C-alpha positions as a printed Julia matrix, in Angstrom:
210×3 Matrix{Float64}:
   0.0     0.0     0.0
   1.52    3.31   -1.05
   1.71    6.0     1.55
   2.79    9.54    0.87
   0.33   11.71    2.77
  -1.3    11.37    6.13
  -4.88   11.77    7.17
  -6.01   12.63   10.63
  -8.58   10.23   11.94
 -10.59   11.07   15.02
 -11.9     8.35   17.25
 -14.48    9.34   19.79
 -14.78    7.17   22.86
 -17.73    7.8    25.11
 -17.22    6.53   28.62
 -19.84    7.52   31.21
 -19.82   11.31   31.15
 -16.37   11.78   29.71
 -15.62   12.25   26.04
 -12.17   11.09   25.04
 -10.75   12.15   21.73
  -7.92   10.08   20.41
  -6.03   11.6    17.55
  -3.7     9.53   15.53
  -2.14    9.73   12.13
  -2.49    6.86    9.73
  -1.24    6.43    6.19
  -3.65    6.9     3.34
  -3.38    5.67   -0.2
  -2.41    8.24   -2.78
  -1.52    6.32   -5.88
  -0.49    9.34   -7.9
   2.86    9.31   -6.1
   3.55    5.8    -7.37
   3.66    7.24  -10.88
   6.92    8.98  -10.05
   8.54    5.55  -10.11
   7.7     5.42  -13.81
   8.19    9.11  -14.54
  11.73    9.27  -13.15
  13.26    6.69  -15.55
  11.29    8.04  -18.51
  12.47   11.58  -17.81
  16.08   10.45  -17.59
  15.76    8.5   -20.84
  14.25   11.43  -22.75
  16.81   14.02  -21.62
  19.83   11.74  -21.92
  18.71   10.62  -25.38
  18.36   14.26  -26.4
  21.85   15.01  -25.06
  23.29   12.0   -26.92
  21.74   13.25  -30.16
  22.76   16.9   -29.74
  26.35   16.13  -28.74
  26.77   13.19  -31.13
  27.9    11.27  -28.07
  30.01    8.12  -28.34
  29.6     5.48  -25.64
  33.19    4.26  -25.95
  36.05    5.89  -24.11
  33.73    8.31  -22.35
  31.46    8.82  -19.33
  27.82    9.86  -19.49
  28.71   12.93  -17.44
  30.82   14.19  -20.35
  27.54   15.45  -21.82
  27.07   17.74  -18.84
  30.64   18.82  -18.19
  31.57   22.37  -17.31
  32.09   24.56  -20.39
  30.23   22.29  -22.83
  27.61   24.09  -24.9
  24.07   22.97  -24.02
  25.32   20.92  -21.1
  22.14   21.95  -19.28
  20.14   19.37  -21.24
  21.9    16.51  -19.51
  22.17   18.19  -16.11
  18.59   19.46  -15.94
  17.36   16.05  -17.03
  19.23   14.39  -14.17
  17.89   16.88  -11.65
  14.28   16.44  -12.79
  14.62   12.68  -12.86
  16.15   12.65   -9.39
  13.38   14.83   -7.94
  10.83   12.33   -9.26
  13.0     9.52   -7.9
  13.05   11.21   -4.51
   9.24   11.32   -4.43
   9.16    7.67   -5.44
  11.55    6.77   -2.63
   9.3     8.44   -0.05
   6.35    6.4    -1.29
   8.54    3.31   -1.19
   9.52    4.04    2.41
   5.94    4.08    3.61
   4.93    1.09    1.49
   7.59   -1.09    3.1
   7.34   -2.44    6.61
   9.57   -2.37    9.67
  13.26   -2.89    8.98
  12.57   -2.91    5.23
  12.31    0.87    5.45
  15.96    1.33    6.41
  17.38    0.61    2.91
  14.55    2.7     1.45
  16.25    5.65    3.13
  19.39    4.6     1.29
  17.47    4.88   -1.97
  16.32    8.34   -0.9
  19.96    9.29   -0.38
  20.76    7.87   -3.82
  18.16   10.2    -5.34
  19.76   13.13   -3.53
  23.14   12.04   -4.91
  21.7    12.07   -8.42
  20.63   15.66   -7.84
  24.23   16.34   -6.83
  25.48   14.97  -10.15
  23.4    17.55  -12.0
  24.16   20.42   -9.64
  27.9    19.68   -9.62
  28.7    18.7   -13.23
  31.85   17.02  -14.43
  34.75   19.36  -13.87
  33.8    20.17  -10.28
  35.44   18.4    -7.36
  32.24   16.99   -5.85
  31.04   15.41   -9.08
  32.85   12.09   -8.68
  31.68   11.8    -5.07
  28.03   12.12   -6.09
  28.41    9.9    -9.16
  29.95    7.0    -7.28
  27.61    7.55   -4.34
  24.52    7.35   -6.52
  25.32    3.96   -8.01
  26.55    2.43   -4.76
  23.62    3.67   -2.7
  20.97    2.75   -5.28
  22.27   -0.74   -6.05
  23.01   -1.76   -2.47
  19.63   -0.4    -1.36
  17.99   -2.62   -3.99
  19.98   -5.61   -2.73
  19.1    -5.08    0.93
  15.44   -4.38    0.19
  15.34   -7.63   -1.77
  16.81   -9.6     1.11
  14.41   -8.07    3.64
  11.19   -8.41    1.61
  11.94  -11.99    0.55
  10.13  -13.49    3.54
   6.76  -11.99    2.6
   7.22  -11.25   -1.12
   9.5   -13.94   -2.51
   9.18  -12.92   -6.16
  10.08   -9.29   -5.47
  12.91  -10.38   -3.22
  14.4   -12.63   -5.88
  13.92   -9.97   -8.54
  15.65   -7.31   -6.45
  18.63   -9.48   -5.55
  18.88  -10.69   -9.16
  18.85   -7.11  -10.45
  21.75   -6.24   -8.17
  23.66   -9.38   -9.16
  23.11   -8.93  -12.89
  24.22   -5.29  -12.74
  27.39   -6.18  -10.84
  28.27   -9.07  -13.16
  27.79   -7.08  -16.36
  29.52   -3.96  -15.06
  32.38   -6.11  -13.78
  33.15   -7.59  -17.2
  36.74   -6.54  -17.95
  37.65   -4.59  -21.05
  35.04   -1.83  -21.09
  36.4     1.18  -22.97
  35.36    4.06  -20.75
  32.63    4.02  -18.12
  29.62    5.14  -20.17
  28.42    1.61  -20.99
  28.81    0.33  -17.4
  26.93    3.44  -16.26
  24.11    2.66  -18.69
  23.98   -0.94  -17.46
  23.76    0.14  -13.83
  21.14    2.77  -14.63
  19.1     0.24  -16.64
  18.75   -2.15  -13.71
  18.0     0.67  -11.28
  15.28    2.03  -13.56
  13.87   -1.42  -14.28
  13.66   -2.12  -10.55
  11.92    1.2    -9.9
   9.26    0.5   -12.51
   8.62   -3.07  -11.36
   8.34   -1.97   -7.72
   6.08    0.92   -8.73
   3.79   -1.47  -10.57
   3.6    -3.69   -7.51
   2.82   -0.71   -5.29
   0.13    0.4    -7.74
  -1.47   -3.04   -7.6
  -1.14   -3.21   -3.79
   1.31   -6.09   -4.04
   4.09   -4.75   -1.86
């Protein structure tokens, strides 16, 4: 069940002559926030594809961040796209947090931090000292959050647990293949599995299956 807003429910208890009012906050379903799990990957794909086309980008011997580096004409296409995508990803992560239960929520906070790191990539483009910190942080936080969520949800949602752990494993295996020329292709592979996981989880939240 997706939770992103809270409603205030009032329970009136009448006992003899006294009226007790118990106020408590409970989650309410607001499925529109689940859509950010789809919108974030789509936004990234559209803007990055536009940047690839405009800059005639080559995926060999390069990094994706080269399209947003300091001093490059129209670098804002790549950087703004990342920022928008990460804002949507942040909203998705908050919905994910409240959809999960108990200890499962801890790695969801890691995914929230990953979304903030993605914002950092766009705000501090290639050429600035903090860029590498945010770039590495995004992939590590996102992928390990997926892994830990998968392990924790396995007991009650075996299919989602296996899918999450498999997504992490597949990303690590493919990225770890030696001989990549540059980091752009490994970055695409990592981003693909992160985006795929987001959309699958969003679908399961939409159908009340998480």
